[in-house]
C-alpha positions in Angstrom: 4.6 30.9 -54.3 3.4 27.6 -53.1 5.7 27.9 -50.1 4.4 31.3 -49.2 0.8 30.2 -49.5 1.5 27.2 -47.2 3.1 29.5 -44.6 0.2 32.0 -44.7 -2.3 29.1 -44.4 -0.5 27.8 -41.3 -0.4 31.3 -39.8 -4.1 31.9 -40.3 -5.0 28.5 -38.9 -3.0 29.0 -35.6 -4.2 32.6 -35.3 -7.8 31.3 -35.4 -7.0 28.6 -32.7 -5.4 31.3 -30.5 -8.4 33.6 -30.9 -10.9 30.9 -30.0 -8.8 30.0 -26.9 -8.7 33.6 -25.7 -12.5 34.1 -26.3 -13.2 30.9 -24.4 -11.3 31.6 -21.2 -11.2 35.4 -21.4 -8.2 37.7 -21.9 -7.5 38.3 -18.1 -7.7 34.6 -17.3 -5.5 33.8 -20.4 -2.8 36.2 -19.3 -3.0 34.7 -15.8 -2.7 31.2 -17.2 0.5 32.1 -19.0 2.0 34.0 -16.0 1.0 31.1 -13.7 2.6 28.5 -15.9 -0.8 26.8 -16.2 0.2 24.8 -19.3 3.2 23.1 -17.7 1.6 19.8 -16.8 3.7 18.2 -14.1 6.2 21.0 -14.2 4.0 23.5 -12.4 5.9 26.1 -10.5 5.1 28.5 -7.6 3.4 31.1 -9.8 0.8 28.6 -10.9 0.0 27.4 -7.3 -0.1 30.9 -5.8 -2.5 31.8 -8.6 -4.8 28.9 -7.7 -4.5 29.7 -4.0 -5.5 33.3 -4.5 -8.6 32.3 -6.5 -9.7 29.7 -4.0 -8.9 31.8 -0.9 -10.9 34.7 -2.3 -14.0 32.4 -2.8 -13.7 31.1 0.7 -13.3 34.5 2.3 -15.8 35.3 5.0 -15.9 39.1 4.2 -15.0 41.5 1.4 -11.9 42.8 3.2 -10.5 39.2 3.4 -11.4 38.5 -0.2 -9.6 41.6 -1.5 -6.6 40.8 0.6 -6.4 37.4 -1.0 -6.8 38.8 -4.5 -4.2 41.5 -4.0 -1.6 39.3 -2.4 1.7 39.5 -4.5 3.0 36.4 -6.2 6.4 36.0 -4.7 9.0 33.5 -3.5 8.5 32.6 0.1 11.6 31.4 1.8 12.7 30.0 5.2 16.4 29.7 6.2 16.8 27.0 8.8 20.0 28.2 10.4 20.2 25.4 13.0 19.8 22.6 10.6 22.4 22.6 7.7 21.9 20.5 4.7 24.2 17.4 4.8 25.7 16.5 1.5 26.7 12.9 0.5 30.4 13.8 0.8 29.9 14.9 4.4 30.0 18.7 3.6 27.3 21.0 4.8 25.3 23.7 3.1 22.9 26.3 4.4 19.4 24.9 4.4 17.1 27.1 2.4 13.4 26.0 2.0 11.1 27.6 -0.5 8.4 25.0 -0.1 5.7 27.4 1.0 6.0 29.2 -2.3 3.9 26.3 -3.7 2.4 25.0 -0.5 1.0 28.4 0.1 -2.0 27.3 2.3 -0.1 25.3 4.9 -1.1 27.6 7.8 -4.6 28.6 6.6 -7.3 26.6 8.4 -9.8 27.5 5.7 -7.9 25.4 3.2 -9.4 22.0 4.2 -10.0 19.3 1.6 -13.8 19.8 1.8 -13.5 23.5 1.1 -11.1 23.2 -1.8 -13.2 20.4 -3.4 -16.4 22.6 -3.0 -14.7 25.5 -4.8 -12.9 23.6 -7.5 -15.4 20.9 -8.3 -18.6 22.3 -6.8 -19.1 19.1 -4.7 -20.1 19.1 -1.0 -18.5 16.3 0.9 -18.2 15.2 4.5 -14.8 14.3 6.0 -15.4 10.5 5.7 -16.1 11.0 2.0 -12.9 12.8 1.2 -10.5 9.9 0.9 -12.7 7.9 -1.6 -13.3 11.0 -3.7 -9.7 12.0 -4.0 -8.5 8.4 -4.6 -10.7 8.3 -7.7 -8.4 8.7 -10.8 -11.0 11.0 -12.3 -10.2 13.6 -9.5 -6.4 13.4 -9.8 -6.1 17.1 -10.6 -8.2 18.1 -7.6 -6.1 15.8 -5.5 -3.0 17.6 -6.6 -4.6 21.0 -5.7 -5.6 19.7 -2.2 -2.2 18.2 -1.5 -0.3 21.3 -2.7 -2.2 24.3 -1.3 -4.2 22.6 1.4 -3.6 23.2 5.1 -1.0 21.1 6.9 -2.6 18.6 9.3 -2.1 19.7 12.9 -1.5 23.4 12.4 -1.9 25.5 15.6 -5.2 27.4 15.1 -6.1 28.0 18.8 -7.7 31.4 19.4 -7.8 32.5 23.0 -10.2 30.6 25.1 -11.7 29.0 22.0 -9.9 26.1 20.3 -10.6 24.8 16.8 -9.0 21.6 15.7 -9.2 20.4 12.1 -8.8 16.7 11.2 -6.9 14.5 8.8 -7.5 11.6 6.4 -5.2 9.1 4.9 -5.6 6.7 2.0 -3.6 4.9 -0.7 -3.2 8.2 -2.6 -3.0 10.4 0.5 -0.2 8.7 2.3 0.9 12.0 3.8 -2.6 12.9 4.8 -4.7 16.1 4.1 -6.4 18.4 6.4 -10.2 18.0 6.8 -12.9 19.3 9.0 -12.7 16.1 11.2 -10.8 12.8 11.4 -13.2 10.0 10.5 -11.1 7.0 11.7 -9.4 6.3 15.0 -6.0 6.0 13.2 -6.5 9.4 11.6 -7.4 10.9 15.0 -4.2 9.5 16.5 -2.1 10.7 13.6 -3.6 14.2 13.8 -2.7 14.4 17.5 0.9 13.5 16.6 1.0 16.0 13.8 -0.3 18.7 16.1 2.4 17.9 18.7 5.1 17.7 16.0 4.2 21.1 14.6 4.1 22.8 18.0 7.6 21.5 18.7 8.9 22.0 15.1 7.5 25.3 13.8 8.0 26.1 10.1 10.1 29.3 10.6 12.7 27.4 12.7 12.8 23.9 11.1 11.6 24.6 7.6 10.1 21.7 5.7 13.0 19.6 4.3 14.5 19.0 7.7 11.7 16.5 8.3 10.3 15.7 4.8 13.6 15.9 2.7 13.3 16.9 -0.9 14.9 19.9 -2.6 14.0 23.0 -0.7 15.5 25.5 -3.1 13.7 24.4 -6.2 10.5 26.1 -7.3 9.3 23.6 -9.9 7.2 20.8 -8.6 8.9 17.6 -9.8 12.4 19.0 -9.1 11.5 20.2 -5.6 10.1 16.7 -4.8 13.2 15.1 -6.1 11.9 12.9 -8.9 14.2 10.0 -9.9 14.9 11.4 -13.4 16.6 14.4 -11.8 18.7 12.2 -9.5 17.9 14.5 -6.5 17.0 13.7 -2.9 13.3 12.7 -3.1 10.8 13.3 -0.4 10.7 10.7 2.3 7.7 8.4 1.9 5.5 8.7 5.0 6.3 5.2 6.1 10.0 6.2 6.4 9.4 9.6 7.9 10.8 8.7 11.2 14.3 8.4 9.7 14.4 12.2 9.7 13.5 12.3 13.5 16.8 10.5 14.3 18.7 13.5 13.1 18.0 15.0 16.5 16.4 12.2 18.7 19.1 9.6 19.1 17.6 8.1 22.3 14.1 6.8 21.8 13.8 3.3 23.2 11.8 2.7 26.3 10.5 -0.9 26.4 8.9 -3.7 24.4 5.5 -4.4 23.0 3.5 -7.6 23.3 5.5 -9.1 20.3 8.8 -8.4 21.9 9.7 -5.4 19.7 11.3 -2.3 21.2 8.8 0.6 21.5 9.6 4.3 21.8 8.7 6.9 24.5 8.1 9.1 21.5 5.0 7.9 19.6 6.5 9.4 16.5 9.4 7.0 16.5 7.9 3.6 17.1 8.8 2.4 13.6 12.5 3.3 13.9 12.7 1.7 17.3 11.3 -1.5 15.9 13.8 -1.3 13.0 16.7 -1.0 15.4 15.4 -4.1 17.3 15.2 -6.0 14.0 18.7 -5.0 13.1 19.8 -6.8 16.3 17.5 -9.7 16.1 18.3 -10.6 12.5 22.1 -10.2 13.3 22.5 -7.4 10.8 25.0 -6.0 13.3 27.3 -9.0 12.7 27.9 -8.0 9.1 27.3 -4.3 8.9 29.2 -1.6 10.8 27.4 1.4 12.2 29.9 3.6 14.1 29.0 3.6 17.8 26.4 0.8 17.3 27.9 -2.2 15.6 31.2 -3.5 14.5 30.4 -5.9 11.6 33.0 -6.2 8.8 31.4 -8.6 6.3 29.0 -6.3 4.5 29.1 -2.6 3.5 29.3 -0.1 6.3 26.1 1.7 7.0 27.3 4.6 9.2 26.5 7.2 6.6 24.0 5.3 4.5 21.3 7.9 5.0 23.4 10.6 3.2 22.9 9.0 -0.2 20.1 10.5 -2.2 17.1 8.3 -2.3 18.9 5.6 -0.3 15.7 4.0 1.0 14.8 2.9 -2.5 17.8 0.7 -2.9 17.8 -0.4 0.8 14.3 -1.8 0.4 15.1 -3.6 -2.8 18.3 -5.0 -1.2 16.4 -6.4 1.7 13.8 -8.1 -0.4 16.3 -9.5 -2.9 19.9 -9.3 -1.6 21.3 -10.6 -5.0 19.6 -8.1 -7.2 22.8 -6.2 -7.8 25.5 -8.7 -6.8 24.7 -12.3 -7.7 27.2 -13.6 -5.2 25.9 -11.6 -2.3 25.8 -13.8 0.9 23.1 -11.8 2.7 20.2 -14.1 3.7 16.7 -13.7 2.4 15.2 -12.7 5.7 11.8 -11.7 4.5 11.3 -13.9 1.4 10.1 -17.5 1.0 12.0 -20.1 -0.9 9.7 -20.7 -4.0 10.9 -24.3 -4.4 10.0 -25.4 -0.9 6.3 -26.2 -1.3 6.0 -27.0 2.4 6.7 -23.4 3.4 3.3 -22.0 4.6 4.5 -18.5 4.0 4.2 -19.1 0.2 0.5 -18.5 0.7 1.2 -14.9 1.5 0.7 -12.2 -1.0 4.0 -11.5 -2.8 5.3 -8.0 -3.3 7.4 -6.5 -6.1 10.8 -5.6 -4.7 11.1 -2.9 -7.4 7.9 -1.1 -6.6 9.4 2.1 -5.1 12.2 2.2 -7.7 9.5 2.4 -10.4 8.1 5.7 -8.9 5.3 3.9 -7.1 4.2 1.8 -10.0 4.0 -1.8 -8.9 4.9 -4.4 -11.5 3.7 -7.9 -11.4 6.2 -10.6 -10.5 5.8 -12.2 -14.0 5.6 -8.9 -15.9 7.4 -8.6 -19.2 10.8 -6.9 -19.0 11.1 -7.2 -15.3 14.4 -9.1 -15.6 15.7 -8.6 -12.1 12.4 -9.5 -10.5 12.2 -12.6 -12.6 15.8 -13.4 -11.8 14.9 -13.5 -8.1 12.4 -16.2 -8.8 14.2 -18.1 -11.6 17.8 -18.0 -10.4 17.5 -17.4 -6.7 14.1 -19.1 -6.0 12.7 -16.6 -3.5 9.4 -14.7 -3.4 9.2 -11.4 -1.5 6.3 -11.7 1.0 3.7 -9.0 1.5 3.2 -10.1 5.1 6.7 -9.0 6.0 6.3 -5.5 4.6 6.0 -3.8 8.0 9.3 -5.4 9.1 11.0 -4.3 5.9 9.7 -0.8 6.3 11.0 -0.6 9.9 14.5 -1.8 8.9 14.6 0.6 5.9 13.7 3.5 8.2 16.4 2.6 10.7 19.1 2.2 8.1 18.0 5.4 6.3 18.3 7.3 9.6 22.1 6.6 9.7 23.8 9.9 8.6 26.6 10.2 11.1 25.1 13.5 12.2 22.9 14.6 15.1 21.8 18.2 15.3 21.1 18.0 19.0 24.5 16.7 19.9 27.9 18.4 19.5 30.7 16.6 17.6 32.5 16.1 20.9 29.4 14.3 22.4 29.2 12.1 19.3 32.9 11.1 19.5 32.5 10.5 23.2 29.6 8.1 22.6 31.5 6.2 19.9 34.5 5.9 22.2 32.4 4.6 25.1 30.9 2.0 22.7 34.3 0.9 21.4 35.6 0.4 25.0 32.5 -1.4 26.2 32.7 -5.2 26.8 30.0 -7.9 26.2 28.4 -9.0 29.5 29.2 -12.3 31.3 26.4 -14.8 31.4 25.7 -18.2 33.1 27.4 -21.0 31.1 24.3 -23.1 30.5 22.5 -24.7 27.6 19.5 -22.5 28.2 21.6 -19.3 28.1 23.3 -20.6 24.9 19.8 -21.2 23.3 18.7 -17.7 24.2 21.9 -16.3 22.6 21.4 -18.3 19.5 17.9 -16.9 19.0 18.8 -13.3 20.0 21.9 -13.2 17.8 20.1 -14.1 14.6 21.9 -17.4 14.1 18.7 -19.0 12.7 19.0 -16.7 9.8 21.8 -18.8 8.4 21.8 -22.1 10.4 19.1 -24.8 10.3 18.4 -26.9 13.4 16.1 -29.9 13.3 15.7 -33.2 15.1 19.0 -35.0 14.5 17.3 -38.4 14.9 14.7 -37.9 12.1 15.3 -37.9 8.4 14.2 -34.6 7.0 14.6 -32.0 4.3 16.3 -28.8 5.4 13.8 -25.9 5.2 10.7 -28.0 5.9 9.1 -26.2 8.9 7.6 -29.4 10.4 11.0 -30.7 11.2 12.8 -27.6 12.5 13.7 -24.1 11.5 16.5 -21.9 10.2 18.3 -20.8 7.1 20.5 -22.6 4.6 23.3 -20.1 4.1 25.5 -21.7 6.8 26.1 -25.3 7.8 23.3 -27.3 9.3 23.8 -27.7 13.1 21.3 -30.5 13.8 24.1 -32.9 14.8 26.9 -30.4 15.7 27.8 -32.2 18.9 29.0 -35.2 16.8 31.1 -33.0 14.5 33.1 -30.6 16.7 34.3 -30.4 20.3 33.3 -27.6 22.6 36.8 -26.2 22.4 36.7 -26.1 18.6 33.3 -24.3 18.6 34.6 -21.6 21.1 37.7 -21.0 19.0 35.6 -20.9 15.8 33.3 -18.2 17.2 36.4 -16.0 17.9 37.6 -16.2 14.2 35.4 -18.3 11.8 37.6 -17.5 8.8 40.7 -18.9 10.4 39.0 -22.2 11.1 37.0 -22.5 7.9 38.6 -20.7 4.9 36.1 -18.7 2.9 33.5 -18.7 5.8 31.1 -15.8 5.6 30.2 -16.0 9.4 30.8 -12.7 11.1 32.9 -12.4 14.2 30.1 -11.6 16.7 31.1 -9.5 19.8 30.7 -12.1 22.5 32.2 -12.5 25.9 34.1 -15.7 26.9 31.1 -16.9 28.9 28.7 -16.2 26.1 30.9 -18.2 23.7 31.0 -21.0 26.2 27.2 -21.0 26.7 26.7 -21.0 22.9 29.0 -23.9 22.5 27.0 -25.9 25.0 23.8 -25.3 23.1 25.3 -26.1 19.7 27.0 -29.2 21.1 23.7 -30.4 22.6 22.5 -31.3 19.1 23.5 -35.0 18.9 21.9 -38.1 17.3 20.9 -40.8 19.8 23.8 -43.0 18.5 26.1 -40.2 17.7 29.6 -39.8 19.2 30.8 -36.6 20.9 34.0 -35.2 19.6 36.8 -34.4 22.1 39.4 -31.6 21.9 42.2 -34.0 21.2 40.4 -35.2 18.0 39.7 -31.9 16.3 42.0 -29.3 18.0 45.8 -29.4 17.5 47.9 -29.1 20.6 49.7 -25.8 21.4 53.0 -27.4 20.2 51.3 -28.5 16.9 49.9 -25.1 16.3 53.3 -23.5 16.9 54.7 -25.9 14.3 52.1 -24.6 11.8 49.4 -27.2 12.2 46.0 -26.2 10.8 42.7 -26.8 12.6 41.1 -29.8 10.8 37.5 -29.7 9.8 36.5 -33.1 11.3 33.2 -34.5 10.2 32.3 -37.9 11.7 30.0 -40.1 9.6 26.6 -40.8 11.1 24.3 -43.8 10.6 21.9 -43.5 7.7 18.6 -41.9 8.6 20.2 -40.0 11.5 20.8 -36.5 10.3 21.7 -37.6 6.8 20.2 -36.0 3.7 
């Protein structure tokens, strides 16, 4: 009996709760809430968002006919099949690209669905365009922000009407990285971005390109977190806006046109300036010496990157790898290009604001460098002694964008064209250059040699890594007195095959011509203490007869007077 009374009590209790809920929101709204999956939290599906859209669109309607049309619109799956742009799988196979994104993003092409209009209907607050970013960034308005980002108009939609033209605007902020459509663009950067969005959409209409061709994500899914590719589902996530240009390279393989004031390659396509800079950094930092990209570089020390962009969410691990090359493999020989050595107190870059190399891997939640449980971040500091520098973030973003763009596929080129380009690259030869010290110095700087080799004044006692005495990395031998260690002939032969001359060497075989190697040897050999001795070929290079007899190239190192290049 006690058991029955307990069950009856529970039934009565929950019946009362349900009745109060129905009375509070009304039976029609309650049924709509269930149908629209309103209680799903972050798992909202298309039924919920189409229901919200119908309600807001009806309230924004300019006449009764439009209002009734909005209310009577069926709730249905809206689908685009992008026949020209198949979905590339990680194993190289292809699937038909099917996008159902507009099933949730239902207001993409409705110019009435600006952020100001949606906020006015949902929250009853009237805002101007320059107030939108601050309002939506406020944590108190997170739900409204989700509504604006989901059912708002796409910035740059074509809403021209005959002789009259009406342009919306766009705003960006920390929480609105992709931007939302507004009545106007309050900042010059927003105005420039809106113009780009408008051009992009005219050239890439939704019915032809779909959404995931540019944004990535899971186009077939109809539940919010799965469609966006959240990490817990191990799916391809949406490309963050700072890496969006990686998708452009699926068609636009030629985009370089010149250099900016800082010497970085710029693009004739404004939408691809970041990826052009990333390609330039890939060359300047000598990434090409270690990493192979078919048709672009021939490195064989590090992993091949030809198909790196096929891996789901690859940008997450690429960024972490660049900040902290040893976060996965403690013995990784990749230099810390964009981090400062924490133990070198003379390095002025240590004053820069550090960044958490795991920020994106944590779903956008940034952890402090000394946060509890952040073992791999702390390992970077404690074991490796490097701090990721916030001032280098734009360079890292550019490199990540370039590497993420590598899929081995270009929709605008046939397979025959691609193989032809690769063949032409493989048959090409490095250029001949004047054999001078100046040319060798330029090659040394352009080939990223400073990433591994330090050069200072060979006549001054110094500490490697102290910027007041020189510059360079510490992963390779110091070259401050190279002219007194090896002959020019030894250097030239060493460039051709470093591993043969120095067993265990991690130096790549750079694709240099004979004249480039000769010029580089002149520059390296020019570093000589005032009292140092030059090494001749007969001292460190075995004769042809000796080599035929099996003689190994010795690693000759002449002793230098104390205080001259000695540490």
